[in-house]
N, C-alpha and C positions, 0 to 999 in steps of 0.2 A: 624398483617395483618387479616382482616377482609375479607369474599369471595370475589375471584376475579371475574368479568365480562372479560368475552372472549373480546366480541363487544369492550369494554373499553379500552382492551388492545392494539386491532386492531389499533382503534384510535388513540394513544397513538403514537403506530410505525409509524403509516401512516406519522401525524404529524410531528413529530422527521426526518424522511425519505424525506420527500414531501419537508420541511423547512416551510409551511405556513399551517395555517385550511383550505384555501380556495384550494391549490393542494390537501390535504390532502382527502378535501370532494370531488373534480373529482376523485381520483383516487379508494375510497370507492362509488362512486356511492349515494352519501348523501348531504346533503347541510350544510354549513359551521356552522349553527347553531344546526345541530342534532351532529355535528363532537364536536362542542362546549359543547356541552352538557354533551357530552360521558366523553371528559377531565374533566370537572368539577365535573362529579358524582365522576370519577376517583379519583380526588383530596381530595373529601370530604370523601372517602374510607380510604385514605392512611392518611388522617390528614395534609397534607403538599402538596404544591406547585410540581408538578411536570414538568411543562412547564414554560421556560422564553417565553414571548411573544415578540418576538425579531423577526429582518429581517435576516437572519433565524430563526425560531423558533431552541430553544436548551434545554436541560434536564436539571434541577437542578440533584443535588448529589442523590438526592431519585428516580429524574426520570429516572434515568443511572439504577438504580436498578430496577424498573418496567420495563425499557427496554428490561433487559437482560431476563427477565421472557418471556415478551411478544415475544423473539425471540425463546427461547428454549418451549413455547407451540407451536407453530407455526410450529417449527422444528416436535415436536412430532406427531402432528395431519396431518401434509403434511404426512409423514410415513405411520401411521396406513390408510390414505387413498388411498394411494398407494397399501398398502398391503392388503387392503380388495377388491382390484381391479379396483379403479379409476385410468386408467392409463393414464389420460387427466392428472391430478395433475403432477406436477414438483416442487420440494420443492425447496423454493429459499436460496440460500446460500452466504449471505454476506461476503466478504474477503476484506482484507485492505493486498496490497500488493505495493512493491516498484518500483518504474518505470522501474527501468535497469532490472528487473528480470520479468516483467509484458511484456517489450518490447522483451525480448530475450526468453527466456526457459520457461515461464508461462503459456503464450495463447496455447503453442501444447498441453500443460500437461491437462489443462480444457476442450480442445476440446474431448479429449478422454472419457469424462464423459459427456458432455454437450445434449446428448440424454435423460439424465435422471434427469438433475439438470439444475437449470436458478439462473445466477451467477450475484452477485450485486456487482459489482468491485468499490472498494476506494483505490485510489491511493494516496501514501503516502510516505514519507522519511523510510526507513528501521529502523530508531532509533526512531520512532515515531509512526508506525502501530500498537505498544501494546495500545498505548492511544486509539485508535477505539475499540479495544478489550474489557480495562475496562469500556468504557463508555456504551459496549452493542450495539455500532454500527455496529460489525461485527461478527462471531460468530466463524473465524480463520483469522491467520495475520501470513505472513512472518515477520519477526522482526529480529532486531538483537539482541534482549536482550534474553538472554539464560534464566533468572530465570523465572520462571511459574508464569502468572498472576493469581492471586487469581480465583480458580475455572477450569484454565488450565492446560491443559497438554502442554509439552515443549518439540520438538526432533530435534537434530541438522541437518541440510542439508547439509551443508559443507559450502565451504569458495569461496566468488566471488571475484578473482583476477583483481584489475585495474591497469593499466599501462597508465602512462604518452605519451601521442600521439597528436602528429599534422600532419597537412599537409606537405609534403615533401618541398614545396619553403620555409611556414613557419618555418620550425625550421634551414634551410639553411640561414635565413635571420638573426634569433632572438639566435642560440645556433649556428653559426655557431664558436664562441672563446670558446665552451665549455656549461657546464649545470653549471650554479651557483650562487649563492645569486647576483649576478650583474645582470645577463642576467636573468634570472628570476624576478627580481624587474621589469624588464622592460619588458618581455614580456607577451602580454593581455593572459589572462584566459577566459577560458569560464568554467562557474558556472550554474548549474541545476536551485537552488533557493537559499534564503537566508538559509536554512536548510544543503543544502550541504556543506559538510567539506570535502569531500576528497581532494578537490586540495589544501587547507590549511596544511591538514596531510601530502599530499607528500610534500609538501614547506618547513614544518618545519623538516621534515626528511632531506631534503640536507641544508637548511641552517642553520637550529639548532635556530631559531629565528624567530620572524611575521614579514612577508613584506606583502605590501600590492601593489601586481599589478593591471595594470588596469583590470578593469574586464567588460565582457559580461554576462548579466541573459537569458540563455534560455530555459524556466521549460516543456519541452516537450524532452522526450529521443529520438525519432528518428531525430528530428531538433536539439539538442544538438549534436549527432554527425554527423550530416550534417553541422552544424554551424565550428564543427573543420575541417569537411574536405574541406570545402571551405576555410579554414583559418582565420577565425575571430580570433582565439587564439588556446593554447592548453588546454588540459584537460584530466579528468582520465577516461579510459574506458576498460569493461573487452571485452574478446579476443574476445565475440561474435558478437560485434560490432564495432571490429578496423579489423578483420581477413582477409575478403573482400578487404578492402580498402589498407592493407598492402600488400597483392598477387600481388592486382593492380599497387600498386607501388609509390597511391596518399598519403597513409599515412605512418610514421616512428611510432616506439617507440624510440622516441630522448634519453630515459634514460635508459637503460636496465638492470641498477645493482640493480634500486628499483621498488618495488610497493607497494600498499597498499589493503591490505585483509581485507573483510568482513563480518564474519562469519554471517552466517543466520538461524534460527529456526524457525521451522513451531511449531504455537500456537493454541490450540484450543480448546474449550470447554472441560471438563469432560465428559459432558453429551452426550454420542456417538449415534449416528443414522446411518441409512444405509447410507444415500445420505451424510454425513459431512465422513465417514470411506472412503467413496468410492474416494473423492475428495481428503484427505488426502494422501491417498495409490497411488494417479496420481503423486499428489506433489511431494512425496519423491523419486518415479520412475525418474520421469523426473530430479530433483535434484542431483540423482546419476551418472547423467551423463554429466550433465552441470556443475556441482561444484565439487570442490577440495577435 
């Protein structure tokens, strides 16, 4: 690698964050031509293509390596600027968080450090958040992967426990004769998206085989819980999302004998900065209270 131009790295990060040269230009207060020239110069220096010119723009494998470098340099520069007295500078911390954690316990944790840090949150399934860490899109992630991503440290946060929940009227209609393979094959289920396997994990625990009940896809954590409350179908919810409805009598855990546990880990770059350390401490503290 030859000497690296910081402006070129900033252009690379902006193109990949914003998804296009035009949007990156607006973010950097440059012309699209100037952004393009910086990317081409960086690619000449690297000796290979770093950005796939698509909609949205995406990093090549080499581009992901340079993106990680850009993130690391930005984090270090921001912390130095704050250390020398530029208090208006807030380090940007890109994080990948699973939807259920984001909807329940993560945001209150981040609020405790929000005066000193700006967050760029990427929502993704906990089984896939580590992919964003590998690509350089984020510098830390809440993930179900225990094995540290290369260049990262992994810390166990705890286990988020999901139980099968339904509206009381729904459970009375579909599970009046018990929770078994026959009733679960017929009862509609609410699924977050096509990467959400929690409901299928539960179904296999009960039936010991694959079944295909009718499915509603609701890709929003709060709307997902609301869909269950309204009786569209049953679904797996953590205690934080069903406790109030259960207390009010609207929701029931229709199978108290079974649950699905998802163990979560905090993974962050080994490169430490005061901002990232503060975020990590806030996350760990909140996880101690929210998770098993």
